NUZATOR-14753 format. One record per residue (C-alpha): x, y, z. Coordinates in steps of 0.25 Angstrom, whole numbers, padded with zeros to 4 digits, always signed. Each point is the difference from the previous one (the first is absolute). Example, Ala and Ser with C-alpha at 12.3 -4.5 7.8 and 13.67 -1.06 7.14 Angstrom:
BEGIN
+0049-0018+0031;+0006+0014-0002;
This chain:
BEGIN
-0151-0140-0094;-0007+0014-0002;+0007+0012-0008;+0004+0007+0014;+0007-0012+0005;+0008-0001-0012;+0004+0014+0001;+0009-0005+0012;+0002-0013-0001;+0006-0008-0012;-0004-0014-0002;+0009-0009+0009;+0007-0007-0011;+0004+0015-0007;+0005+0005+0014;+0008-0012+0001;+0007+0002-0012;+0002+0015+0001;+0007-0003+0014;+0008-0010-0007;+0005+0010-0008;+0003+0011+0010;+0006-0011+0011;+0013-0008-0002;-0002-0013-0007;+0005-0008+0013;-0013+0004+0006;-0013-0009-0001;-0012+0008-0001;-0015-0006+0001;-0012+0008-0001;-0014-0006+0002;-0015+0004+0000;-0001-0004+0014;+0004-0007+0011;+0000-0001+0016;+0011+0009+0003;+0015+0001-0006;+0006+0001+0011;-0005-0013+0006;+0002-0007-0014;+0015+0004-0001;+0002-0004+0015;-0005-0014-0002;+0009-0002-0012;+0013+0005+0007;-0003-0009+0011;-0003-0010-0008;+0011+0001-0013;+0011-0010-0004;+0009+0002-0011;+0006+0014-0004;-0009+0010+0007;-0008+0009-0011;+0003+0014+0008;-0002+0011-0002;-0014-0004-0003;-0011+0011-0002;-0015-0005+0001;-0012+0009-0003;-0015-0001-0001;-0011+0009-0004;-0008-0005+0011;+0004-0006+0014;-0010-0008+0007;+0007+0000+0014;+0010+0010-0002;+0006+0004+0014;+0006+0013+0007;+0007+0001+0013;-0004-0006+0011;-0008-0010-0007;-0011+0012-0006;-0007-0004-0012;+0003+0009-0012;-0012+0004-0008;+0001+0000-0014;-0007+0000-0014;+0004-0003-0013;+0005+0012-0008;+0001+0008+0013;+0011-0004+0007;+0014-0005-0003;+0005-0013+0007;+0014-0008-0001;+0011-0005+0008;+0015-0004-0002;+0007-0011+0005;+0015+0003+0003;+0012-0008+0006;+0007+0008+0011;+0012-0002+0008;-0002+0006+0013;+0000-0002+0015;-0013-0005+0006;+0000+0013+0009;+0001+0010-0013;-0012-0006-0006;-0010+0010+0007;+0007+0010-0006;-0005-0002-0014;-0014+0006+0002;+0005+0014+0001;+0010-0002-0010;-0009-0005-0011;-0009+0010+0005;+0009+0010-0003;+0006-0005-0012;-0015-0001-0005;-0003+0015+0003;+0013+0005-0006;-0003-0008-0014;-0014+0006+0000;+0005+0013+0004;+0009-0002-0013;-0012-0002-0011;-0005+0014+0007;+0004+0015-0005;+0008+0008+0010;-0012+0008+0004;-0008-0012+0005;+0010-0010+0005;+0000+0004+0013;-0016-0003+0003;+0005-0013+0000;+0004-0005+0014;+0003-0014+0007;-0006-0003+0014;+0007-0009+0009;+0003-0011-0002;-0004-0001-0016;-0014+0007-0003;+0002+0009-0011;-0010+0013+0000;-0004+0010-0010;-0005+0014+0007;-0002-0008+0014;-0008-0010-0008;+0004-0015+0000;+0005-0003-0015;+0007-0015+0000;+0003-0010+0012;+0012-0009+0000;+0001-0014+0007;+0013-0006+0001;+0002-0015+0005;+0010-0009+0002;+0003-0015-0001;+0012-0008-0001;+0001-0007-0014;-0002-0014-0002;+0014-0004-0005;+0007+0011+0009;+0012-0005+0007;+0008+0014+0005;-0007+0006+0013;-0001+0014-0005;-0007-0006-0012;-0015+0006-0001;-0010+0000-0010;-0008+0015+0000;-0013+0002-0006;-0004+0015-0001;-0015+0002-0004;-0005+0014-0004;-0014+0003+0000;-0001+0015-0008;-0014+0007-0002;-0002+0004-0014;-0013+0006+0001;-0013-0001+0009;+0006+0008+0011;-0014+0008+0003;-0008-0012+0001;+0012-0006+0009;+0001+0011+0008;-0015+0001+0002;-0002-0015+0004;+0012-0001+0009;-0002+0013+0006;+0015+0005-0002;+0007+0007-0010;+0004-0008-0012;+0008+0004-0013;+0003-0006-0014;+0009+0000-0012;-0011+0008-0008;-0001+0011+0010;+0016+0001-0002;-0002+0001-0015;-0010+0009+0001;+0010+0010+0007;+0013-0004-0006;+0001+0000-0016;+0012-0010+0001;-0009-0009+0009;-0010-0001-0010;+0010-0005-0010;+0005-0012+0007;-0006-0013-0004;-0003-0011+0011;+0012-0009-0005;+0010+0012+0001;-0006+0000+0015;+0003-0014+0003;+0012-0001-0007;+0006+0012+0008;-0005-0004+0013;+0005-0015-0002;+0014+0005-0005;+0001+0009+0012;-0003-0010+0011;+0010-0009-0007;+0012+0010+0000;-0004+0005+0014;+0001-0014+0005;+0014-0003-0007;+0004+0013+0006;-0003-0004+0013;+0006-0014+0000;+0014+0007-0005;+0000+0014+0009;-0010+0000+0011;-0012+0008+0005;+0009+0012+0003;-0005+0009-0010;-0015-0004+0002;-0003+0012+0011;+0004+0011-0010;-0008-0006-0011;-0012-0001+0009;+0001+0014+0004;-0003+0005-0013;-0013-0009-0003;-0004+0001+0016;-0015+0002+0002;+0001+0001+0015;+0013+0009+0004;-0004+0010+0011;-0015-0006+0003;-0006-0004+0014;-0003-0016-0004;-0005-0010+0008;+0005-0015-0002;-0012-0011+0003;+0001-0014+0001;-0014-0008-0002;-0005+0014+0006;+0008+0001+0012;+0008+0013+0000;+0016-0005+0000;+0007+0014-0001;-0003+0014-0004;+0011+0012-0003;+0004+0009-0013;+0004-0008-0012;+0015+0003-0003;+0005-0009-0010;+0004-0015-0001;+0013-0006+0002;+0010-0009-0005;-0008-0013+0003;-0012+0007-0005;-0007+0002+0013;-0009+0013+0001;+0005+0009+0010;-0009+0008+0010;+0004+0011+0010;-0008+0003+0012;+0003+0003+0016;+0008-0012+0001;+0010+0002-0011;+0000-0007-0015;-0008-0013-0001;+0004-0009-0011;-0014-0007-0006;+0002-0013-0007;-0015-0005+0000;-0014+0006+0000;-0010+0008-0007;+0003+0015-0002;-0013+0010+0003;+0004+0015-0002;-0006+0007+0013;-0009+0012-0005;+0000+0013+0006;-0012+0008+0005;
């Protein structure tokens, strides 16, 4: 590991120990040098588990050789340049409620990272539905949420939720050029915000993981009625003219006006208001 890498990521064992000190003792925490996909690893263990489940379970990796984003995309990563980890949680929700977890977790992640920034810069960090995190319109992080039934589950509303996050620590300029779209990184945020500059990787991971856990527990106990108001505070799309695409085919177009309590994106057009649950979002640029 070169010096530049070590400035961003401690050794896997050191990072795991720091996380064990920062999170409740009931959590299982593992951090490895490399794996295929932390989400896939936790999914396999959840489906085949026996006996007492080890959850919450946090699994991170310095390098993911088969890292995945939404819609089956490959997550480009390089050791020391990306923060990648997943958490497995038990949840008790109806199956119809599970799609709402994507905007819920995206909103919680954005709120959490904003809380690490100073008041003058935190509003530059926003969320693009359903759960991409943006810094000044460049993608900072993506979230992948997958659900499965536990190998030992008996209750019909008992699911295992696997939440994976990939956050750019650096390399934003190179990624922007290679992907031909705007990308941001935590190093850029730290250069603009003194509080962010003092945040270590263990703090980033622990704050996000705990926010996910707390958000899932609140949703189980109280539902999602407060989600539209929370999302409105971090909404990167409000008032913009959007196209909703599916495999390149235009499904809907309209002006973004928030989300509903089911986490669906709301668009207004000549036909009224549309609630969108799936699709890729493209912001229509004006001449």
